[in-house]
C-alpha positions as CSV (number, residue, x, y, z in Angstrom):
1,M,0.0,0.0,0.0
2,N,1.3,3.4,-0.9
3,G,-0.2,6.8,-0.1
4,D,0.1,9.9,-2.3
5,K,-0.8,12.8,0.1
6,G,-2.3,16.0,-1.2
7,V,-1.3,19.5,0.1
8,D,-4.7,20.7,1.3
9,K,-6.8,18.2,3.3
10,N,-10.0,20.2,2.6
11,R,-9.7,20.5,-1.2
12,L,-12.0,18.4,-3.3
13,T,-9.1,16.6,-4.8
14,P,-8.1,13.2,-3.4
15,I,-5.9,13.7,-0.4
16,M,-4.3,10.3,-1.2
17,I,-4.6,7.3,-3.6
18,L,-4.3,4.0,-1.7
19,R,-3.0,0.9,-3.4
20,G,-3.6,-2.5,-1.9
21,R,-1.2,-5.2,-0.9
22,E,-1.7,-9.0,-0.9
23,V,-2.2,-10.5,2.6
24,R,-3.4,-13.8,4.0
25,D,-6.1,-13.6,6.6
26,G,-8.5,-16.0,8.4
27,A,-7.2,-19.5,8.0
28,G,-5.1,-18.4,5.0
29,V,-7.5,-16.7,2.6
30,R,-5.7,-14.7,-0.1
31,I,-7.1,-11.2,-0.2
32,S,-6.0,-7.7,-1.3
33,R,-6.0,-5.3,1.6
34,L,-6.8,-1.9,-0.1
35,F,-6.2,-0.2,3.2
36,G,-6.4,-1.1,6.9
37,S,-4.1,0.2,9.6
38,P,-4.0,2.9,12.4
39,D,-1.7,4.9,10.1
40,T,-4.4,5.5,7.5
41,F,-7.3,5.9,9.9
42,D,-6.7,9.7,10.3
43,F,-7.4,10.0,6.6
44,T,-10.1,7.3,6.1
45,D,-12.1,7.9,9.3
46,P,-14.8,6.4,9.9
47,F,-13.5,3.6,7.7
48,L,-10.9,1.3,9.2
49,L,-10.3,-1.4,6.6
50,L,-11.3,-2.4,3.1
51,D,-10.5,-5.8,1.7
52,Y,-11.1,-7.1,-1.8
53,F,-11.3,-10.9,-2.4
54,G,-11.2,-12.2,-6.0
55,S,-10.2,-15.6,-7.1
56,D,-11.2,-18.5,-9.2
57,K,-9.1,-21.0,-7.2
58,P,-11.1,-22.5,-4.3
59,E,-7.9,-23.5,-2.5
60,E,-7.2,-19.7,-2.1
61,Y,-10.4,-19.0,-0.2
62,E,-12.3,-22.1,1.0
63,M,-10.3,-22.3,4.2
64,G,-12.4,-19.3,5.2
65,F,-12.6,-17.3,8.3
66,P,-13.4,-19.7,11.2
67,W,-14.9,-18.5,14.5
68,H,-13.4,-15.2,15.7
69,P,-14.5,-12.2,17.9
70,H,-15.2,-8.6,17.0
71,R,-15.9,-5.6,19.3
72,G,-16.3,-1.9,18.6
73,I,-16.8,-2.1,14.9
74,E,-19.2,-2.8,12.0
75,T,-18.4,-5.0,9.0
76,L,-20.1,-4.8,5.6
77,T,-19.5,-7.7,3.3
78,Y,-20.6,-7.1,-0.3
79,L,-20.6,-10.3,-2.4
80,L,-20.5,-10.1,-6.2
81,K,-19.7,-13.8,-7.0
82,G,-19.7,-17.0,-5.1
83,R,-21.4,-17.6,-1.8
84,V,-20.4,-17.3,1.9
85,E,-21.9,-19.4,4.7
86,H,-22.0,-17.5,7.9
87,E,-23.0,-18.1,11.6
88,D,-22.7,-16.0,14.7
89,S,-23.0,-16.2,18.5
90,I,-26.4,-14.5,18.7
91,G,-28.1,-17.2,16.6
92,N,-27.9,-15.8,13.0
93,R,-26.8,-18.2,10.3
94,G,-27.3,-18.5,6.6
95,V,-25.7,-18.0,3.2
96,I,-24.7,-14.7,1.5
97,H,-25.4,-15.0,-2.3
98,P,-24.1,-12.8,-5.2
99,G,-25.6,-9.3,-4.9
100,E,-26.2,-9.5,-1.2
101,I,-24.6,-7.5,1.7
102,Q,-24.1,-8.7,5.2
103,W,-24.0,-5.7,7.5
104,M,-22.9,-6.7,11.0
105,T,-22.7,-4.5,14.0
106,A,-20.3,-6.2,16.5
107,G,-21.0,-3.6,19.2
108,S,-20.3,-4.9,22.7
109,G,-19.0,-8.2,21.3
110,I,-19.8,-11.0,18.9
111,F,-18.3,-14.2,17.6
112,H,-18.9,-15.2,14.0
113,Q,-17.5,-17.3,11.1
114,E,-17.6,-16.7,7.4
115,M,-16.8,-19.6,5.1
116,P,-16.6,-18.9,1.3
117,K,-17.8,-21.8,-0.9
118,S,-17.7,-22.3,-4.7
119,Y,-20.8,-23.1,-6.7
120,G,-20.3,-26.4,-8.5
121,Q,-18.5,-25.5,-11.8
122,D,-18.6,-21.8,-10.9
123,R,-15.4,-21.3,-8.9
124,D,-15.3,-17.5,-8.9
125,M,-15.3,-15.7,-5.6
126,L,-15.5,-11.9,-5.7
127,G,-16.4,-9.2,-3.2
128,F,-15.5,-6.5,-0.7
129,Q,-15.4,-6.3,3.1
130,L,-15.4,-2.9,4.8
131,W,-14.9,-2.2,8.5
132,L,-16.4,0.9,10.1
133,N,-15.4,2.4,13.4
134,L,-18.2,2.8,15.9
135,R,-18.4,6.1,17.7
136,K,-17.2,6.1,21.3
137,G,-20.8,6.1,22.6
138,D,-21.7,3.1,20.4
139,K,-18.8,0.8,21.0
140,M,-20.7,-1.3,23.6
141,S,-24.1,-1.2,21.7
142,K,-26.2,-4.2,21.1
143,P,-24.9,-6.5,18.4
144,T,-27.1,-6.6,15.3
145,Y,-27.1,-8.3,11.9
146,R,-28.8,-7.1,8.7
147,G,-29.0,-8.9,5.3
148,I,-29.5,-6.7,2.2
149,D,-30.3,-8.2,-1.2
150,V,-28.9,-5.6,-3.6
151,N,-30.6,-7.4,-6.5
152,H,-34.0,-6.3,-5.1
153,L,-33.1,-2.6,-4.6
154,N,-34.4,0.0,-7.0
155,K,-31.8,0.9,-9.7
156,L,-31.6,4.6,-10.3
157,Q,-30.8,5.7,-13.8
158,S,-29.0,9.0,-14.3
159,E,-27.9,9.9,-17.8
160,R,-25.5,7.0,-18.7
161,N,-25.2,5.7,-15.1
162,E,-27.0,2.9,-13.3
163,I,-26.9,3.4,-9.5
164,K,-27.7,0.8,-6.8
165,V,-28.3,2.7,-3.6
166,I,-27.4,0.3,-0.8
167,S,-27.3,2.9,1.9
168,G,-27.6,6.7,2.0
169,S,-29.3,9.0,-0.5
170,I,-28.5,10.4,-4.0
171,M,-30.7,12.7,-6.2
172,G,-33.5,12.4,-3.7
173,R,-33.5,8.6,-3.8
174,D,-32.5,6.2,-1.0
175,N,-32.9,2.7,0.2
176,P,-36.1,3.1,2.3
177,L,-35.5,-0.2,4.1
178,M,-32.3,1.0,5.7
179,E,-32.7,2.9,9.0
180,K,-30.8,6.1,9.8
181,H,-27.2,5.4,10.7
182,S,-25.2,7.5,13.2
183,L,-22.3,7.8,10.7
184,D,-24.7,8.7,7.8
185,V,-23.1,6.0,5.6
186,S,-23.6,6.2,1.8
187,Y,-22.8,3.1,-0.2
188,F,-23.4,3.1,-4.0
189,D,-22.6,0.6,-6.7
190,V,-22.4,2.6,-9.9
191,T,-22.0,1.3,-13.5
192,S,-21.5,3.8,-16.3
193,D,-21.2,3.3,-20.0
194,G,-18.8,6.2,-20.4
195,G,-20.6,9.1,-18.9
196,Y,-20.1,11.1,-15.7
197,L,-21.8,11.5,-12.3
198,E,-21.5,14.2,-9.8
199,I,-22.0,13.2,-6.2
200,P,-22.4,15.9,-3.5
201,K,-20.2,15.5,-0.5
202,G,-21.0,17.0,2.9
203,D,-18.6,18.8,5.3
204,G,-17.1,16.5,7.9
205,F,-17.4,13.4,5.7
206,T,-14.8,11.1,4.2
207,S,-15.6,9.7,0.8
208,L,-13.9,6.9,-1.1
209,V,-14.1,6.0,-4.8
210,I,-13.0,2.5,-5.7
211,P,-13.1,1.3,-9.4
212,M,-13.8,-2.4,-9.7
213,E,-14.0,-2.5,-13.5
214,G,-12.0,-0.1,-15.8
215,S,-10.4,3.2,-14.7
216,L,-11.8,6.6,-14.2
217,L,-11.2,10.2,-13.3
218,A,-12.3,11.5,-9.9
219,N,-12.3,15.3,-10.0
220,G,-9.7,15.1,-12.7
221,T,-7.4,12.6,-10.8
222,P,-6.8,9.2,-12.5
223,V,-7.9,6.3,-10.4
224,N,-7.2,2.8,-11.6
225,K,-8.9,-0.5,-10.9
226,L,-8.8,-1.4,-7.1
227,E,-7.1,1.9,-6.2
228,V,-8.9,4.0,-3.5
229,A,-9.3,7.7,-4.0
230,V,-9.7,9.3,-0.6
231,F,-11.5,12.6,-0.3
232,G,-11.1,14.5,3.0
233,S,-13.6,16.4,5.1
234,G,-14.4,19.5,2.8
235,R,-17.8,20.1,1.2
236,G,-18.4,20.0,-2.5
237,D,-19.1,17.8,-5.5
238,I,-17.1,14.8,-6.7
239,R,-17.3,14.3,-10.4
240,I,-16.6,10.8,-11.5
241,E,-16.2,10.1,-15.2
242,G,-14.6,7.8,-17.7
243,S,-14.4,7.6,-21.5
244,R,-15.2,3.9,-21.5
245,K,-17.5,1.6,-19.5
246,H,-16.6,1.5,-15.9
247,R,-18.0,0.4,-12.6
248,Y,-17.1,1.6,-9.1
249,I,-18.1,1.7,-5.5
250,Y,-18.7,5.1,-3.8
251,I,-18.6,5.0,0.0
252,S,-19.0,8.0,2.3
253,G,-19.4,8.4,6.0
254,R,-19.4,11.0,8.7
255,R,-16.0,11.2,10.5
256,T,-15.9,10.2,14.2
257,N,-12.8,12.2,15.0
258,D,-12.2,9.7,17.8
259,K,-8.9,8.3,18.9
260,I,-8.7,4.5,18.5
261,S,-6.7,1.6,19.9
262,W,-6.8,-1.3,17.5
263,Y,-5.7,-4.9,18.0
264,G,-6.7,-7.5,15.5
265,P,-10.5,-7.8,15.3
266,I,-11.1,-5.4,18.2
267,V,-11.1,-1.6,17.9
268,M,-11.7,0.5,21.0
269,N,-10.8,4.1,22.1
270,D,-7.9,3.3,24.5
271,W,-5.6,0.5,25.3
272,K,-7.3,-0.3,28.7
273,E,-10.5,-1.2,26.7
274,I,-8.4,-3.5,24.6
275,E,-7.0,-5.2,27.7
276,D,-10.5,-5.4,29.2
277,S,-11.7,-7.0,26.0
278,F,-9.1,-9.7,26.1
279,R,-9.8,-10.2,29.7
280,D,-13.4,-10.8,28.8
281,L,-12.3,-13.4,26.2
282,Q,-10.3,-15.2,28.8
283,K,-13.2,-15.2,31.3
284,G,-15.8,-16.2,28.7
285,T,-17.8,-12.9,29.2
286,F,-17.0,-11.3,25.9
287,V,-20.4,-11.8,24.4
288,R,-22.8,-9.8,26.6
289,D,-26.0,-9.9,24.7
290,M,-27.1,-13.2,23.3
291,S,-30.6,-12.1,22.2
292,P,-31.1,-12.4,18.4
293,N,-31.3,-9.2,16.4
294,F,-31.7,-9.8,12.7
295,N,-33.2,-7.8,9.8
296,A,-33.4,-9.0,6.2
297,F,-34.1,-6.6,3.4
């Protein structure tokens, strides 16, 4: 991962372009970590980590992500190809299919596992996982799970763009099934046949543009496939365009401006809370709320 930092953090040009690096995670799954470290959080707040997984070799992903804990964060898994079997400590279990999102709020603590599987002759696995930092006052909130079938969302047509509104609002349209989120998260999947789209960005928000097919210009800055253009906290429009067909994810969220302490799957506000979390793991008191909380859209 390399960062190309801009001069003015408030200008509506990318403050950095992040380029991923290959890592092995879970039980050895091969992924591309587009970003994910305390060093980048000051720029990407409220977003902690973004992983891309894409492979047609089951031996690179079927070992999966066996049971592991999370606290203090949310995870959004957007699956484009393949399937992922999941199960958690509050009783949720099922299969994520292509075009579906798993939005999990770990809150006060949850254990879960995610096990990618190939479909018969279809061996492709493709998708993204995003981690969001919960605000200090929400770190110990009730764990929740939401399943979103993007295939059933209304597709918004704008000029030469098709927009799937997973969360947030654009041009007066939103996903009415998603409740208001404290971080005002927008998550759009946009396919363009060569046109442009201008997306308004609010003050105090961080916005990310990630091409997944083709390359594009974000306010005049070239952004290539699986690079992340990071826009800082200033207000203005982000014009995204390309001369050829392209597809990208646009993600935006209100900054927390919180200090964090981060160790593996647990992200809190100070190191004492990290120590308390590992003490809870040792004592078997990590999961504090076992009551199911599931919504499927």
